[in-house]
N, C-alpha and C positions, 0 to 999 in steps of 0.2 A: 641261890641268891640272884644269879643272872635271869633266872626264870621269872622271879618276882619283879626285878627291875623291868623286864621286857613286858610283863603283865601291866605294870603301873603306866608304862609309856604308851601302851595300847588304849587303856583306859583314858588317860590324860588327852590323847590326840582325838578320840572319839568324842569326849565331852567338848573339846574345842570346836570339833566340826558342828556339833548340835548347837553350841552357843552361837557360831557364826551364822548357821542357818536361821536360827531364831531371830538375830539382829537383821538379817536380810529380809525376812518375812516382815519384820517391824517397819523397816525402811519402805518396802513395797506398799505396805498398808498405809503409812503416812503419806507417800506419793500419790496414792489413789484418792486419798481423802483431799489432798490440796488440788488434785486435777478436777475434781468435782467442783471445788470452788472457782477455780479458773473458768470452767465451762458454764458456769452460772453467770459470771461476769462478762466474758468474751463470746461473741457468736462464732461458731466454727464453720468453715467453709464446706458447702456441700458439693463444690465444683469437682467431678471426678478426675478432670485433667490435673488440676492442682494437687489433689490428694494422692493420685498415683505418682506423680512426679517426685513429691516429697517422700513418699514411703519407698519407692524404688532406690533413691539415692540414699535415704536413711538405712534402710536394711542391708544394702551393700557395704556400707560402713560398719554397721553393728556386728556383722559377721567376724569382724577383727577386733571387736572390743575384748578387753581382758576380763570385764565382768561377764562371767557365763552364769552367774547366779540370778540374773535379772532378765526380764523381757523388755525390749525397747518399744516405745509407742510414739508414733510421729503424727501430728496433727496440724492443720492449717487454721489460723485465726483470721476470720474475714474482716480485717481492719487494714487501713492503709499505712500503719506505722512501719518503719524500717527497723524491726526488732525480731528477736528470737530468744527464748529462754528455756531452760530445763528445770525439772523438779526431781527430787530424791526418787529412787525406784524405777527410773527409766523413762519418764514422761517428757517429751520434747514438742515445743510448739513453735511454729513459724508463722510470722504475720504475712499477709497478702502482700503488703508493701515491700517486704523483703524479698518475696518471690519475684516481683517486678523489678527489683533493684539489681539482682544478681544477673550476670551476662551469660553465664554458661552453666552447665550442671556441676562443673568443678568448683565454681564459686559458691554454689548451693551446698556442695559437700563441705567446702571450708565451714560454713555456718553450722551444718549438722554435726560435723566432726568435733567442732569446738564445744558443743553442747554435750555431746557424748563424753568428752573428756571431763567436763565438770561433774557428770554423774559417776564416771569411772573413779575419780579421786575424791568423791564425796565432799566437793568444795562448799556447797550451801551448807551442809551439815557441819562441817568444820568451821566455817566462819561463824555461823550462828552460835555453835558451842564455845569458841573462843569468846564472842561477845558476852555471853552468858556466863562465862567462866565455869564451864562444865564440860564433861566428856561428851562425845557424840552419842554414846549408849544412854547416858542420862537425859540428853536432849530428846531422844526418840522416845524414852518413857515418858517424859514430861508432856511432849506433844500429843502422845497418845491418850493421855488422861482428859478426862471432861474439863477439869479446871485449866489445864495447860494448853489444850488443843486450840482454843481461840486466840490467845496471844501468841504462842509459838508458831501456829500455822499462819497467822497474819503476817508475822515477821519474816518467816521464811518465804512466803509468797512476794512480799515486798522486795526481799533481797534478790529473789530470782528474776522478777519482772524488770526490776531497775538495773539489773546486772551491776550491782554494787560489789564486785568482788575485789579483793585486794590485788596489788600489782603481781605478787607472787603467784596467786591462783590463776590470774588471767594469763600470765606468761606461761605457765605450766600447761594450761589448756591449749593455748596457741601452739606450742612446740608439739604437744601430743597430736594435735589435729593434722599437723603436717605429716607425722609418721602414719595416722590412720588413713589419710587420703592416699599416700604412696602404696600402701598394702592394698587398698581397694582399687587401684588403678586410676584414680584421678589426679589431674594435674595440681601438685602441690603449690606452684607459683599463684594460683588462684587466691590462696589465703592472703598473699601480698597484694595482688590487684584489688581484691575486695577491700582491704584495710585502707589502702591508699585513696581509693574512691570514696569510702565513708568519711575519711578525713577531709578531702576536698569538697564534699557535699556538706558536711557540718560548718566548714568555714563560709560556704556561700549561704547556706540557710540553717540558722541555729536550730538544734534539735528540740524536741519537746522535753517535758520534764523527766521523761524516763526513755529508756531504750538502750540499745546496743551501743549508742554513740556516747554514753556516760564517760567521763574522763577519769577513770581510775584503773589503769593508767591512761595517758593521752593516746588518742588513735595514732599519732605520728610517732610516739615512743614504740607502740605496738608494732607498727609498720617496720620500723628500723630493726627491732630484734627478730621479727619474723624474717626479714631479708638476711640477716646475720646467721640465723638457723639454716635457711635454706642454702646458703653458700657453704656452711660447715658440713652439710650433707652431700655436697658436690651437685646440687641441682642446678641446671642451666636456667638463668633468669631470662626467660622470654615471655613477656607480658602479653604480647599479641595473641599467642596460642592459648594462654590460660584464660584470657577475658574476651576473646574474639574482638579485639581492637582492631580499627582501621582495616576492615576486610577489603581485599582487592577482588574485583570481579569484572567480567566483560559483559557489556549490555546485550539487549535482546538483538540489536542489529549485528552483534559479532564483531563490532569494529570499535566501539567506544570501551575504554578502560577507565574504571573508577576506583577510587580509595574511599571507602564509605559511601556517601552520597555526592562526592565531589567528583566531575569529570576531569580527568587528568589528561587524556589525549585520545584523539580519534585516529586509528591506524588506517593504512591503505588497503589492508587485507585481514581476514579472519586468522590467518595463520600468524601474522605479525602481532595482532592484538593478543592472541593467545600466548605467544612466546614473551612478550612484554609483561603481560600479567603474571605469568609463572616466575619469571626472573625477579619481578619486583616483590612478589609474595615471599620469595625465599630471603631477599635481601633486607626488606623493611623491618625496622625495629621501632618501638616508641622512644626508646632512650637514644636514638641517634642524634648527634650534633650537627648543625648546619654545614660545617666544614667536612662532614663524612659523606655528604651528598655533592659529588663533583662533576664538572663537565671537562671533558678532554676532547678537542676537536668536535667531532659530531657524535659523541657517545657519552651516556650517562653512567656513572659508576657511584655504588653505594659500598662504602667501607672497602674500597679497591676492587669490589666485583663488578663486572660488566652487567648492566641491566637493559640498556635500550639504545638504538641508534637511529638517527634521522637528520633532519636539517637542523643546523645549529640553533636557529631561533626557536624551533620546536622543542629541542632538547633543554634549552635554558628555561623555556616556559614551564616545562615539567618539573625542572628543579626548583623553581620559584614556588610552584604550587605545592611540591612535596614539603618544602621547608616551613611553609605557612600552615600546612595541615598539621605538621608535627608540633610546632609552637603553640598552635590554638589547642591541640590535644593535651599538652603538658600544663598549660594554664587551667584547663578545666578538670583534669584527672590526677595530676601529679604535683601538689602543692608543696614540693620540697626544694 
């Protein structure tokens, strides 16, 4: 009796594996079909630098995807839209506008990891299946038939390109993207800086009819739960590192110290300029409040840490410039 039960279990799991493999093949076939439609509609970039950058970051993340049954494909669309989307079966597209919008490879990783997560969880197929009141498997079969391919395929493409995912699916993809980024060695805070900047950008310049800035859920809501997820994972929230915000540098003359393009101070010697720049780089954060930048005697302190010593009027001038830089930054990039 035990042998019969064991035999039946082996048969059951073997058949389950075959069925699962068949569905994966169908999903990949559907994705390939949809990808051909995308590439008829949108011109692909031929820039080797753009392509290699997206592929390098994409494949670094894909190594840690739990979908080992598919291959991922990363392509760049040569249009200025700030957008990215994915198709069933492993096809991911990033618009050139998004490549210019991200400030670091970690922010690009946030974009690509989010799309990988949509594919991992089969969000497009699930949402379409729910809308059509059918199972994912019935949807794939319907989309694969001659009669259903046109209608289902068009709806799937519209869903993917417009990023019209439910709040549940967007949050699931956002949270999963953070874990993928951490596994691949990217700074997960970039998921937050990217979302905050998208939110700020959308408030200043209304988005086009489609794109990653669609409001299901709102970008502000997404930024808030991404921040909550990062904190729950014990991640230090340092936006400067994640997005290369407010870089501190010493000018070519080795005396001038800059924050971004703003000249902050001209030191009396290269060694003093270097020391000031290093101290400032360690202490400076984009979420500082004005009272955290203080002057005591002839010295400047940030959050209680010594940064710079000089003539009192020079130190006061540096403080005023830093406060203005931070206030301008928050208005531009952090609309909360």
